[in-house]
N, C-alpha and C positions, 0 to 999 in steps of 0.2 A: 104306609106306602114306602116301599124301598127307595132309598136314596141313591143306590148304585145300580148299574146295569144288571139285569137278570136275563137268563136264557129261557126261552119258551121251547120246550122239547117238541111241541107239535108244529112249530113254524120256523124255528131257527135251524141253521145248519152249522157245521164245524165241530171242533173237538169237544167243546162243552156239551153240545146237543147229543153228540155220539155217546158221551158218558151217561147222560140222562136217559137215553134210549137204549143203552146197553147194560152195564153193570148196575146202574141205579134205576132201572126201569120200574122196579117195585117201590122205589123210594124217591119219587119225584116231589120232594118237599121243598119248601121255600128256601131254606138255607142252601141246599144243593143247587137249586136254580140260580141263586146268586153266585155261589162259588164257581159255578160252571162258566162264568164269564172269564175265568182264568183257569182253563182246563188243567195245566200242569200243576197248579197249586191244589186244585180239587183232587187230582189223582194222587198227589203226594199225601194230602190229608187223609184220604181213604186208606192208604197203606199204613200211615202212622196210627190212625184211630183203630184200625183192625189189629195191627201188631201190638198195640198197647194192652190188649186183652190177652195176655199170655197164659192164662189158666191158673195162676197162683191165687187169684181172687175169684170167687164164684160170680156168676152174673149179677146176683143181688148185691154182693159186696162191691162189685165194680160200680153199680148204680148208686151206692152210698157215696162213693167218691164223687160221682158226677153231680148228685143232688147238692152235696155240701159245697162243691166248687161253684155250681150255678148260683146258689144262694149267696155265696161270698162275692161273686162277680155281678150280682143284681141283674141276671139275664133272664127276663121273662120267657123268651123263646126256649132257652135251654131247660128252665124249670118245668115248663109245660111238656116238652118232649121227653125229658128224663123221668118225670113223674109217670107218664104213660108207659115208658119202657120199663121202669122199676116195677110197676104193677104187673107187667107181663112176666117178671121174674118171680112173682109170688109175694112181693111186698104190698101191703094194703095202702089205701089212701092215708090212713092215720099213721102208718109207719113212715110214709114219705114226709108228712108234715113234721113228725117228731124228729126224723133225721135232719131236716132243715133247721130245726130248733136245737140240734146237737144232743138229742136225747134218744135213748133206747132202753127198754126193759131187759134186753138180751145182753148179758155181760160181754160176750165176744164182740157183738155189734157195737157196743159202747166204746170198747177199746179201739176199734177201727174208726169210729167217729172221732174220738179224741185224737188219735194219731193224725188223721186227715185234717182235722180242724187246726191242730197245732202246726202242721206242715204249711197249710194255707196262711195262717196268721203270722208265722215267723219266717216265711219264704224258705222253708226247709230246715231251719235251725231248731229242730226238735231237741228236747232235752234227752239226756241219757235215760232218765226215768221213763219218759213216754215211749222211747224206742224199746226199752227193756220190757215194759208192759205189753207192747205190741207183739214182740217176739214170744213172750211168756204165754200169750193168749193163743198161740199156735200159728201165728203168721211167720213168714220167713223173709229172707232178703229179696226174693223174687216178688213177693207181695208188696214190700216197701217200694220197689222199683215201679210196680204197676200203679201204686197210689200216685207217685210222681208223674208217671206217664199219663194217667187219667186227668190229673190236674192240668197238664200241659195241653191236652186235647181241649179241655173245657176253656182254658184261657184263650186259645185261638178262636174258638167258636163264639165265645161271649164277646170278645173285642170286635170281631167281625159283625156280629148281630147288632151291637151298639152303634157302630159306624153306619151300617146299612139300614138300620131300623127295620130289620126283617119282620115281615108280617107273620104272626104266630098262626100256624095251621094245625094246632093241636088243641085239645080242651085246655083253656087257661086255668091256672091255679091261683089261689088267694095268697096274699102276703102272709107271712108268719111274724 
């Protein structure tokens, strides 16, 4: 049960309901219903979340960042949502579990996992060696920035979901 106010797009009016019935019409999920209680923040979040996907990481690689961040932040809502999204990018359920365990059989994916995990664990103070491995694997400056941006998006949503106790409206995932 959410602990903060939510907006019901079928009965409420105002800026938050307008967002839910406009640009978010196809995404009337519980996190957005909650964030709609502060429409300017929801609108800013939508811009930041969309802009953080600049194309240096593939959609699947972006979901690696989201899954690792959600796992680190212990956010059940985000884990469920991003497991479903990741599967839509071609990652399997096993891939998602392994990513959350910081493992991959794919060498490039493992480098991304290692870089993202170290970024999370050290608050961005990655070693020269880890950064060099990331770049040597074919990633670039823009990809490094997108990792940081993805972590920032997940930090916001995870903290909000913890405070709100947002009801998960996706298939739940098991702990790893």
